[in-house]
N, C-alpha and C positions, 0 to 999 in steps of 0.2 A: 792237082792239088787236092788230096781228100777234102770233103766238106762236110761241116756238122750245122744242122739246125736246131735252134733251142729258142724257147720263148716263155715268158712268165710274165705276172701282172703286178704291178706297184700299186697300191691302193691310196695313190693320189693323183690329182689333176694333171693331165700331160704337159701344161706350161710349168708345174711346180718341178716334174720329172726331166724335162729338157734342161732346166736351170741348174739340178742335181748334175747331171752328165756333163753340164761344163767346168763342172768344181772338179778338176781331174784329181787333188789329194782327197777329197771327199770319195770318189768314186774307185780310186786305187785303197782305199782305207777300208772298203767293202768287201773287196776282191780276197779270199782266202788264200796265205801264202803270198801275196803281193806287197811292195814297198817300193817307195821313190828315194833315188840315192839324191837327188837335188831337184828344185823347185820346176814345175815348168816353163818353158820359154818359148813363145810364139808356136804354141801346140806341139812342141817338141818335149818328149820326157825321157829320162833315162832311170832304170828302176832295176826291181831283183823280182824273179818269181821261183817259189818253191815249193815242189810237190812231193811227197813222200809215199811210194808203194813199197812196202814192208820194209825190207832192209836196203833198199835203194831210195836214196834223198838226191834228187836232183834240183840244182839251184844254178837257174838260167840269170846272167845278166845281158842286159841290152838296152836297145831305145825304141822307141816309139813315135810315129808321127800322126797325130790328130786333125782330121779336117772333117768340122761339124757344117752342116747345112740345114739352118732354121727354118727355111722355106719348106723344106721336104721334112723337116721333124726328123732326119736323120743324121748319121755321120760315118764314115770312114776312119779306121785305125789300123797302119802299115807296123809291122814290129818284128823286130830280128834281136835275135838273142843265142848265147851260147853258155853250155855248161862246161869250164874248162876241165874239171875233175873227170868229167866222164867222155871229155872229146865229141862234146855232143853240141850240135846248130839246131834252133828251130827259127822258122819263119812262119809269118802267118798272116794273114789280112782279115780284119772284121768289121761288118756291116751290120750298123742296127736303124733299127727303125720304129718310131715311137708313133703308137694307135691310140686313139681314144677308146676307151672300155667303161661299159656299166652306166651309159649315159655321160659319160664325163668324168665321172666320180673317181675313175680309175683309169690306167695305163698299162696298154698290152707292148711290152717291149719283146720284137723279133729280132733275133741273132743270127747272122751266117759267119761262117767261119771256114777259110780256106789256110791249110796248113801243109808243111813240110817239116820231117824230122829226121835229121840225119846224124851218122854216126854211131854211136855204142847203144844208144837209146832209142833207136829206128824200131827195133824190135817192139816197143810199147806203142807203135801206130798201128800195131795188126792185134786181130782178135777182140776188137772192142774195148781195150785198154783205154785209150784215148777219148773214145766216145763216153764212158764213163765217167773218166776225170773232167769232162768237158760238162757233163750233167750235174756232178757233185758240185763243180765250181758254180755252176749258173744258180743252183739253189739255195747253196749257202750264200752268193751275192744277192738274191731277191729278198732273201731273209734278211739279212743285214742292211741292204738300203732301204727296205721296208720300216724296221726299227729305226734307223736315222733318220728317215723323213716323218716318221709319227711322233720321234721325240721332239723334235723342232716343231712341229704343230702345237704341243702341248704348252699350254704357260705356265711360266714358272709361278708356283703358290706364293704369295704374300706371307713373310712370316709375323705372326702375331705377336705384339710386344706382351713379356714374362709379365706375370702379375708383382705387382708393387714395384715393377722399374722407373726409375725417375724418367720425367719427360727429358727432352733434349733441352740443354742449356740455351741453345741459340736458335729460336725459330727458324733462323734461315738457312741453319746447317743442312747441306743435302742430306738426304735419306740413306741409310746404309745401301750397300749393294745387294742386289738380290742373291740369293743364294743359288749356286750351279745346280742343274740337275743332274740326278744321281749318274753314274757310268753305267753304261750297259754293256752287256757280254756280247762281244762279236764271235764270229765262227772265222777263226782267222788259220787253222788247220785242216788239211784235206784227211778224211778218216779214210786210211787205206783198207780197213775190213768192210767198211761200206762201198769202195771201188770195187773190190774183189768181189763182193756177193752180188753187185750190180752186174759184172762181167761173166759169172757164172748164170746169171739168171736170163740175160741176155742171148748167152750161148745155147742153154736149153730150150728156151724159147725158140731159137731158131731149128734145133733138132727136131721140137716136137710138130713145129710148123711144117716140117719136110715129111714128116710121118703120117 
């Protein structure tokens, strides 16, 4: 199986990041192009992953099994999916490991992915395209997760009463609910131009390295 290695930093303590990794809907919501079809059950999930490369839009539907190891601060994800439109299948195994960084204030996430792609989309497994896709997904996921956890860490500011507002009629009444935090923008789609530029850049790098 081809192998891809990626790593990124989350600006939160390892315990906080580990807790987030066990919240499957939260993690899936941070992966661009990914969505759940049903709530996870006993570490098993079903969902979709959409990737666009120029005119080609691959929509993989499948399932995955997630096996966390809290003692080792690591986890294993085994997934299998298919794209019926293009007659393609993808199979992958993801190993992740969390390490303390910056004296415990941040977390280094290391990811190793083994995968196979068969069918009409197998051509994208060549020429560095899959590597570029993986790198883009990793960058966007890290950005989304950092923003998600940073938003959770921010206290919700209390709303000051308006000038001239009448006091509550009953001192025993519960205070009004705190306002929700403003919604933040997530990167939910892969940028095909960015991916193609990454492939070209990597290819040119290899050519000049040989020269």
